[in-house]
Backbone as JSON Lines, residues from 0, in Angstrom:
{"i":0,"aa":"M","n":[-7.55,8.45,1.36],"ca":[-6.12,8.26,1.5],"c":[-5.4,9.17,0.51]}
{"i":1,"aa":"K","n":[-4.38,9.83,1.03],"ca":[-3.66,10.77,0.19],"c":[-2.16,10.49,0.1]}
{"i":2,"aa":"N","n":[-1.64,9.65,0.99],"ca":[-0.21,9.36,0.96],"c":[0.08,7.98,1.57]}
{"i":3,"aa":"V","n":[1.34,7.6,1.51],"ca":[1.75,6.26,1.98],"c":[1.5,6.11,3.48]}
{"i":4,"aa":"Y","n":[1.73,7.16,4.24],"ca":[1.5,7.09,5.68],"c":[0.04,6.73,5.98]}
{"i":5,"aa":"E","n":[-0.89,7.35,5.27],"ca":[-2.3,7.05,5.49],"c":[-2.64,5.62,5.09]}
{"i":6,"aa":"I","n":[-1.96,5.09,4.08],"ca":[-2.16,3.69,3.7],"c":[-1.64,2.78,4.81]}
{"i":7,"aa":"Q","n":[-0.5,3.11,5.39],"ca":[0.03,2.33,6.5],"c":[-0.96,2.32,7.66]}
{"i":8,"aa":"Q","n":[-1.53,3.47,7.97],"ca":[-2.5,3.56,9.06],"c":[-3.75,2.75,8.74]}
{"i":9,"aa":"F","n":[-4.17,2.77,7.49],"ca":[-5.32,1.99,7.04],"c":[-5.06,0.5,7.22]}
{"i":10,"aa":"L","n":[-3.86,0.05,6.82],"ca":[-3.52,-1.37,6.95],"c":[-3.43,-1.79,8.42]}
{"i":11,"aa":"K","n":[-3.02,-0.89,9.29],"ca":[-2.93,-1.2,10.72],"c":[-4.3,-1.57,11.29]}
{"i":12,"aa":"K","n":[-5.37,-1.01,10.71],"ca":[-6.72,-1.35,11.16],"c":[-7.01,-2.84,10.97]}
{"i":13,"aa":"F","n":[-6.3,-3.46,10.04],"ca":[-6.46,-4.9,9.77],"c":[-5.36,-5.73,10.43]}
{"i":14,"aa":"G","n":[-4.55,-5.08,11.26],"ca":[-3.48,-5.8,11.96],"c":[-2.25,-6.02,11.11]}
{"i":15,"aa":"T","n":[-2.09,-5.23,10.07],"ca":[-0.96,-5.4,9.16],"c":[0.07,-4.31,9.39]}
{"i":16,"aa":"F","n":[1.26,-4.72,9.8],"ca":[2.38,-3.8,9.99],"c":[3.5,-4.26,9.06]}
{"i":17,"aa":"I","n":[3.9,-3.39,8.15],"ca":[4.91,-3.77,7.16],"c":[6.13,-2.88,7.31]}
{"i":18,"aa":"Y","n":[7.28,-3.52,7.6],"ca":[8.55,-2.82,7.59],"c":[9.64,-3.84,7.35]}
{"i":19,"aa":"V","n":[10.22,-3.8,6.17],"ca":[11.3,-4.7,5.81],"c":[12.63,-3.96,5.86]}
{"i":20,"aa":"G","n":[12.58,-2.65,5.67],"ca":[13.79,-1.85,5.66],"c":[14.16,-1.39,4.26]}
{"i":21,"aa":"D","n":[13.55,-1.99,3.27],"ca":[13.75,-1.6,1.87],"c":[12.47,-0.92,1.42]}
{"i":22,"aa":"R","n":[12.56,0.35,1.05],"ca":[11.38,1.15,0.73],"c":[10.52,0.51,-0.36]}
{"i":23,"aa":"V","n":[11.14,0.08,-1.45],"ca":[10.39,-0.51,-2.56],"c":[9.72,-1.81,-2.12]}
{"i":24,"aa":"A","n":[10.43,-2.63,-1.38],"ca":[9.87,-3.9,-0.89],"c":[8.68,-3.63,0.04]}
{"i":25,"aa":"D","n":[8.81,-2.63,0.9],"ca":[7.7,-2.26,1.79],"c":[6.47,-1.87,0.98]}
{"i":26,"aa":"L","n":[6.67,-1.03,-0.03],"ca":[5.55,-0.57,-0.86],"c":[4.91,-1.72,-1.62]}
{"i":27,"aa":"E","n":[5.73,-2.63,-2.14],"ca":[5.2,-3.79,-2.88],"c":[4.43,-4.72,-1.96]}
{"i":28,"aa":"L","n":[4.91,-4.9,-0.74],"ca":[4.18,-5.73,0.23],"c":[2.85,-5.09,0.61]}
{"i":29,"aa":"M","n":[2.84,-3.77,0.75],"ca":[1.58,-3.07,1.04],"c":[0.6,-3.28,-0.1]}
{"i":30,"aa":"E","n":[1.09,-3.2,-1.33],"ca":[0.24,-3.42,-2.5],"c":[-0.35,-4.84,-2.48]}
{"i":31,"aa":"A","n":[0.49,-5.82,-2.19],"ca":[0.03,-7.21,-2.15],"c":[-1.01,-7.41,-1.04]}
{"i":32,"aa":"E","n":[-0.77,-6.8,0.1],"ca":[-1.71,-6.92,1.22],"c":[-3.05,-6.27,0.89]}
{"i":33,"aa":"L","n":[-3.01,-5.11,0.28],"ca":[-4.25,-4.44,-0.13],"c":[-5.03,-5.28,-1.13]}
{"i":34,"aa":"T","n":[-4.32,-5.9,-2.06],"ca":[-4.97,-6.75,-3.06],"c":[-5.66,-7.93,-2.37]}
{"i":35,"aa":"E","n":[-4.98,-8.5,-1.4],"ca":[-5.57,-9.62,-0.66],"c":[-6.82,-9.19,0.1]}
{"i":36,"aa":"L","n":[-6.74,-8.04,0.75],"ca":[-7.9,-7.52,1.48],"c":[-9.05,-7.22,0.53]}
{"i":37,"aa":"Y","n":[-8.74,-6.67,-0.63],"ca":[-9.78,-6.36,-1.61],"c":[-10.44,-7.64,-2.13]}
{"i":38,"aa":"Q","n":[-9.62,-8.64,-2.44],"ca":[-10.16,-9.9,-2.94],"c":[-11.01,-10.61,-1.88]}
{"i":39,"aa":"S","n":[-10.71,-10.34,-0.62],"ca":[-11.5,-10.9,0.48],"c":[-12.73,-10.05,0.79]}
{"i":40,"aa":"Q","n":[-12.91,-8.99,0.01],"ca":[-14.04,-8.06,0.13],"c":[-14.06,-7.33,1.48]}
{"i":41,"aa":"L","n":[-12.87,-7.05,2.0],"ca":[-12.76,-6.3,3.25],"c":[-12.49,-4.82,3.0]}
{"i":42,"aa":"V","n":[-12.13,-4.49,1.75],"ca":[-11.83,-3.11,1.37],"c":[-12.71,-2.76,0.18]}
{"i":43,"aa":"D","n":[-13.31,-1.57,0.2],"ca":[-14.14,-1.21,-0.94],"c":[-13.28,-0.79,-2.14]}
{"i":44,"aa":"V","n":[-13.9,-0.79,-3.29],"ca":[-13.17,-0.6,-4.55],"c":[-12.51,0.78,-4.62]}
{"i":45,"aa":"K","n":[-13.16,1.81,-4.11],"ca":[-12.58,3.15,-4.18],"c":[-11.3,3.24,-3.34]}
{"i":46,"aa":"D","n":[-11.34,2.75,-2.11],"ca":[-10.15,2.76,-1.26],"c":[-9.03,1.94,-1.88]}
{"i":47,"aa":"Y","n":[-9.39,0.8,-2.44],"ca":[-8.39,-0.07,-3.07],"c":[-7.72,0.64,-4.25]}
{"i":48,"aa":"Q","n":[-8.51,1.2,-5.14],"ca":[-7.96,1.85,-6.32],"c":[-7.08,3.05,-5.95]}
{"i":49,"aa":"T","n":[-7.54,3.83,-5.01],"ca":[-6.77,5.01,-4.58],"c":[-5.44,4.58,-3.97]}
{"i":50,"aa":"A","n":[-5.47,3.61,-3.09],"ca":[-4.26,3.15,-2.42],"c":[-3.27,2.54,-3.42]}
{"i":51,"aa":"I","n":[-3.76,1.73,-4.33],"ca":[-2.88,1.11,-5.33],"c":[-2.23,2.17,-6.2]}
{"i":52,"aa":"M","n":[-3.0,3.17,-6.6],"ca":[-2.45,4.24,-7.43],"c":[-1.34,4.99,-6.69]}
{"i":53,"aa":"I","n":[-1.57,5.29,-5.43],"ca":[-0.56,5.99,-4.62],"c":[0.69,5.14,-4.48]}
{"i":54,"aa":"L","n":[0.52,3.85,-4.16],"ca":[1.66,2.97,-3.97],"c":[2.47,2.8,-5.25]}
{"i":55,"aa":"R","n":[1.8,2.61,-6.38],"ca":[2.52,2.43,-7.64],"c":[3.28,3.7,-8.03]}
{"i":56,"aa":"H","n":[2.68,4.85,-7.76],"ca":[3.35,6.11,-8.05],"c":[4.6,6.24,-7.17]}
{"i":57,"aa":"E","n":[4.45,5.91,-5.89],"ca":[5.57,6.01,-4.95],"c":[6.68,5.03,-5.31]}
{"i":58,"aa":"I","n":[6.33,3.83,-5.75],"ca":[7.32,2.83,-6.2],"c":[8.1,3.4,-7.37]}
{"i":59,"aa":"Q","n":[7.38,3.95,-8.32],"ca":[8.0,4.53,-9.51],"c":[8.95,5.67,-9.14]}
{"i":60,"aa":"M","n":[8.53,6.56,-8.25],"ca":[9.35,7.69,-7.84],"c":[10.59,7.22,-7.07]}
{"i":61,"aa":"T","n":[10.43,6.22,-6.23],"ca":[11.55,5.7,-5.46],"c":[12.58,5.03,-6.37]}
{"i":62,"aa":"K","n":[12.13,4.29,-7.36],"ca":[13.04,3.63,-8.29],"c":[13.8,4.65,-9.14]}
{"i":63,"aa":"K","n":[13.16,5.78,-9.46],"ca":[13.83,6.82,-10.25],"c":[14.96,7.46,-9.46]}
{"i":64,"aa":"K","n":[14.79,7.58,-8.14],"ca":[15.81,8.18,-7.28],"c":[17.07,7.34,-7.23]}
{"i":65,"aa":"D","n":[16.9,6.02,-7.32],"ca":[18.05,5.1,-7.23],"c":[18.75,5.04,-8.52]}
């Protein structure tokens, strides 16, 4: 995974579609969903860590813009 779009596509494999309309809220919900999947042992540690790092970076960048 290299960007938020790829994370969205990854989550779709688990039937998770996230769109609230608020960019930061969407990213935070994706992070929460990934954590849940990881804790359920449905996602391996490398994918989890990469996705969380991308999401947190994107959250930070989005908040700086506002």
